[in-house]
N, C-alpha and C positions, 0 to 999 in steps of 0.2 A: 218436346221439357230441352233442351240443346237453343232452338232460336229464343225460347223466352228468355234463358239465361245469355243469352247474346244481344236480346234487345236489353235487357233489363242492364248489363252492363252498357251499355250507344247511350241508353238514355243515362246513368248514373253519370261518367265521362262525360256527357255533352252540361251536366247539370253543375258540376264540379268546376268547369271550369272557368265562372266569370268567381270565383270566391272569393279573390284577393282582390280585398275595397280597403286596404292602408297602406299606406307608403310606406314605402322599401324602410326609405327616412327615420319616418318614426317608430316604426321595429324594431332598429337595429335602438333606436331610441329607448326604449320602452327595453328589453332584452337586456343595453348598457345599465339599465338599473338600478333591473334585479337584481346582477351577478353585484353589481357595491352593496345592495342591500343584503344579499347573504354573507360578503368579504366581513358587513358591521356587526353581522350578528357571528360569526365565527370570532374575529377581535374581538369583542364584546367576551367573549367563554373562553378568551385564550389561557389562565393559571386557574383554570378550574380543578385540573386534577395534579396540581402543588399542592395544594387547597388542602390539611390536615382539620 
Protein backbone atom coordinates (compact mmCIF):
# COMPACT_ATOMS: atom_id res chain seq x y z
CA UNK A 1 0.00 0.00 0.00
CA UNK A 2 2.71 2.43 0.93
CA UNK A 3 4.74 1.81 -2.20
CA UNK A 4 1.74 2.46 -4.43
CA UNK A 5 1.12 5.80 -2.69
CA UNK A 6 4.78 6.75 -3.08
CA UNK A 7 4.68 5.82 -6.77
CA UNK A 8 1.49 7.84 -7.26
CA UNK A 9 2.98 10.89 -5.53
CA UNK A 10 6.14 10.65 -7.61
CA UNK A 11 4.12 10.38 -10.81
CA UNK A 12 1.99 13.41 -9.89
CA UNK A 13 5.07 15.47 -9.01
CA UNK A 14 6.69 14.50 -12.29
CA UNK A 15 3.55 15.40 -14.23
CA UNK A 16 3.04 18.78 -12.51
CA UNK A 17 6.61 19.99 -13.06
CA UNK A 18 6.01 21.13 -16.66
CA UNK A 19 2.65 22.80 -16.03
CA UNK A 20 3.68 26.47 -16.25
CA UNK A 21 3.39 27.32 -19.92
CA UNK A 22 2.35 30.98 -19.58
CA UNK A 23 4.80 33.87 -19.60
CA UNK A 24 5.17 35.32 -16.08
CA UNK A 25 4.79 38.87 -17.39
CA UNK A 26 1.53 37.91 -19.09
CA UNK A 27 0.30 36.31 -15.89
CA UNK A 28 1.17 39.47 -13.96
CA UNK A 29 -0.60 41.62 -16.55
CA UNK A 30 -3.73 39.51 -16.39
CA UNK A 31 -3.68 39.67 -12.60
CA UNK A 32 -3.28 43.45 -12.71
CA UNK A 33 -6.21 43.75 -15.13
CA UNK A 34 -8.33 41.62 -12.82
CA UNK A 35 -7.55 43.82 -9.83
CA UNK A 36 -8.26 46.98 -11.82
CA UNK A 37 -11.62 45.51 -12.84
CA UNK A 38 -12.43 44.76 -9.20
CA UNK A 39 -11.38 48.29 -8.26
CA UNK A 40 -13.76 49.75 -10.86
CA UNK A 41 -16.64 47.57 -9.64
CA UNK A 42 -15.97 48.68 -6.07
CA UNK A 43 -15.77 52.32 -7.16
CA UNK A 44 -19.08 52.04 -9.02
CA UNK A 45 -20.91 51.06 -5.82
CA UNK A 46 -19.26 53.64 -3.53
CA UNK A 47 -22.43 55.59 -2.64
CA UNK A 48 -24.96 52.78 -2.44
CA UNK A 49 -25.01 52.77 1.37
CA UNK A 50 -25.80 56.50 1.66
CA UNK A 51 -28.84 56.52 -0.63
CA UNK A 52 -32.35 56.34 0.74
